Structures are given as structure tokens and as C-alpha cells.
C-alpha positions in Angstrom: 0.7 -9.0 8.3 1.4 -6.1 6.1 2.6 -2.8 7.2 1.6 0.5 6.2 4.6 2.7 5.4 3.9 7.3 6.4 6.6 8.8 3.6 6.7 12.5 3.6 9.6 15.1 3.1 9.2 18.0 5.7 10.8 21.3 5.9 13.1 21.9 9.4 9.9 23.8 10.7 7.7 21.2 10.0 6.0 22.2 6.8 5.2 19.5 3.6 4.5 22.2 1.3 4.9 25.9 1.5 2.8 28.6 0.1 0.1 27.1 -2.9 1.4 24.0 -2.5 4.9 24.8 -3.6 7.0 21.2 -3.0 9.7 22.7 -5.5 11.8 23.2 -2.6 12.3 19.4 -1.8 16.2 18.5 -1.6 16.5 15.7 -4.2 19.1 14.5 -6.0 20.5 11.2 -7.1 21.1 9.8 -3.8 17.4 10.3 -2.9 16.5 8.9 -6.3 18.2 5.6 -5.3 16.7 5.2 -2.2 13.0 6.6 -4.1 13.9 3.3 -5.9 14.9 1.4 -3.0 11.6 2.1 -1.6 9.4 1.1 -4.0 11.2 -1.9 -4.2 9.7 -3.0 -1.4 5.5 -2.2 -1.0 3.3 -3.2 -3.6 0.9 -0.8 -2.6 1.0 2.7 -2.9 -1.9 4.7 -1.2 -3.0 7.9 -1.8 -5.5 10.9 -0.9 -7.5 12.8 -3.3 -5.0 16.0 -3.6 -1.6 13.5 -4.1 -3.5 10.7 -6.2 -4.2 13.9 -8.1 -0.5 15.6 -8.9 1.0 12.2 -9.3 -1.4 11.1 -11.7 -0.8 14.4 -13.7 3.0 13.7 -13.9 3.9 10.6 -13.7 2.4 8.7 -16.7 3.6 11.7 -19.2 6.8 11.6 -21.4 8.6 13.8 -19.4 8.6 11.8 -16.2 9.5 8.7 -18.1 12.4 10.3 -20.1 13.3 12.3 -16.8 12.7 9.1 -14.4 12.2 5.6 -16.4 12.7 3.7 -13.2 10.6 5.6 -10.9 8.3 6.1 -13.2 8.1 2.7 -14.1 7.1 1.4 -10.6 5.1 4.4 -9.9 2.8 3.7 -12.9 2.7 -0.3 -12.5 2.3 -0.7 -9.0 -1.3 -1.1 -8.1 -2.3 2.1 -5.7 -5.3 2.9 -3.8 -7.2 6.8 -3.2 -9.4 7.1 -1.0 -11.5 10.1 -0.9 -15.2 10.3 -0.9 -15.0 13.8 -3.2 -13.5 11.6 -6.5 -15.9 10.2 -9.0 -13.0 8.1 -10.8 -9.7 7.2 -10.6 -7.8 6.3 -13.9 -4.0 6.1 -13.5 -2.8 2.9 -14.6 -3.7 0.3 -11.6 -5.7 2.7 -9.4 -8.7 1.4 -7.3 -10.7 4.4 -6.0 -12.5 3.5 -2.0 -15.2 6.2 -1.2 -16.2 4.5 1.3 -15.6 1.9 4.8 -11.7 3.4 4.8 -10.8 1.9 7.9 -12.3 -1.7 7.3 -10.3 -1.8 3.7 -7.6 -0.7 5.1 -7.3 -3.9 7.8 -8.4 -6.1 5.3 -6.1 -5.2 3.0 -3.4 -5.5 6.1 -4.0 -8.7 6.3 -3.8 -9.7 3.2 -0.4 -11.4 1.8 2.1 -9.5 -0.2 4.7 -7.3 1.2 4.1 -3.7 2.7 2.2 -0.9 1.5 3.1 3.0 1.8 1.6 6.1 2.1 3.0 8.8 0.5 2.6 12.6 0.6 -1.2 12.8 1.5 -0.7 14.5 5.0 -5.3 14.3 5.2 -4.6 10.5 4.7 -2.5 9.6 7.5 -4.3 11.7 9.7 -7.2 9.7 8.9 -5.2 6.6 9.7 -3.4 7.9 12.5 -6.5 8.6 14.4 -7.6 4.9 13.6 -4.6 3.4 14.5 -3.4 2.0 10.6 0.2 3.6 10.4 2.9 0.8 11.3 6.0 3.3 10.2 6.3 6.4 9.9 9.7 8.0 7.5 9.8 11.4 8.1 12.6 13.3 6.0 13.9 16.5 7.1 15.1 19.0 4.1 17.8 20.9 5.5 16.0 24.6 5.2 13.0 26.4 7.1 9.7 27.6 5.3 8.6 30.0 7.6 5.0 29.5 6.5 2.8 26.4 4.5 0.9 23.5 5.7 2.2 21.5 8.2 2.6 17.5 9.0 -0.5 16.3 10.4 -2.4 19.5 10.6 -5.8 18.5 11.7 -4.7 15.5 14.0 -6.9 15.0 17.3 -4.8 13.9 20.0 -1.3 12.9 20.8 0.8 9.8 19.1 3.6 8.6 20.7 6.0 7.4 18.9 9.4 5.5 19.0 12.9 6.0 17.0 14.1 3.3 14.8 16.5 3.9 12.4 18.1 7.3 11.4 19.6 7.7 7.8 21.5 10.5 6.8 21.9 12.3 2.9 24.8 13.7 1.3 22.5 17.0 0.6 22.0 17.5 4.4 18.7 15.4 4.6 17.8 13.4 7.6 15.8 10.8 7.4 14.0 9.7 10.9 12.0 6.6 11.1 9.1 5.8 13.6 6.3 3.6 14.6 3.9 4.1 16.8 4.6 3.0 20.7 1.7 0.4 21.4 
């Protein structure tokens, strides 16, 4: 069965975005880029909520993205994408399908299909919805070495507790630490 992986960058104080959706503080460099490419090579479907989808779709197909980061841009543009949103009316980014209803059943069907794992990139609200239905199999949280002091906290709105088991860590030269967790079941 395919897994659903959740990946997010956070500050040390647990915010994934600063005020006004600021993510300029994300601590990314060549080592991070190599990690991102490897991570994209190991999945065959990208999962997004509305806000992250719109942000990604406004950047990755552009000439700037293709010039600045051609390998990641190619993967982001060609990999199949699912956007989960009741508010969005269409999804025009290459290889994107919109799922408006029955996201739990749709996701369970997708997990049973053959293929590589699927990944939620960002999309904290979507992750919370998936968590509440037990759909996430692995959490990858990359802690950036800074304190924001405000913004939107990771998993804001989660109802209840989810016990996790640390399965791996990875440190980066720039001070980032990647924590890999899976739900205790």
C-alpha cells in the first residue's frame, strides 16, 4: 500500500509561516535542494490544499523557476498533482486533478493503487484534515534554526492528540534538522 508523507519546514518555535504568509525565512541551500530532488524522486503524486496549490502553481511553471531551479521545476510541473479544495473551481497547473468531495474515500482509493508514495508539501490545513482521518503515514518536519515569535503554527486546529514515534533524524550543514515520525498505531 502506498504511503502518504507530510513534509513541512518550521521555525524552532513551531511556525510554518510568518506574518502575512511569509516564508522568506525558509533556510534552503544546495544541500536542501539535493534533499528536495531526492524526496521528489521517491514519490509519484503531490498533494496540496488550496492555498499551497495556488502558491506553487503561481511559481513553478514560470520561466524564473525553470531558470533558477530547472530540476525541481521539471519535477514539480510533470509530477501528477491532486488539489483538495471545496472552494477552488478549477486547477489548471499541468497534471493536476481537483478533488472537491469525498476526500477520505478518494484518498483511501489512491493509497490502494500501485505506485510510489504520495506527499503533502506544505498545506498544513490539509494535513490537519488528513491527520484527523488517520491518512498520514509519515511526518517529515524540518526545523529551521530560528525563532519567528509569531505566524501560523504547525497543525493549527488539530482536534485531539496524535502520538508519534521518531524513526529517523537528518542534520544539515545550514543548521536545519529533519525529523521523521510515524504515527504510533
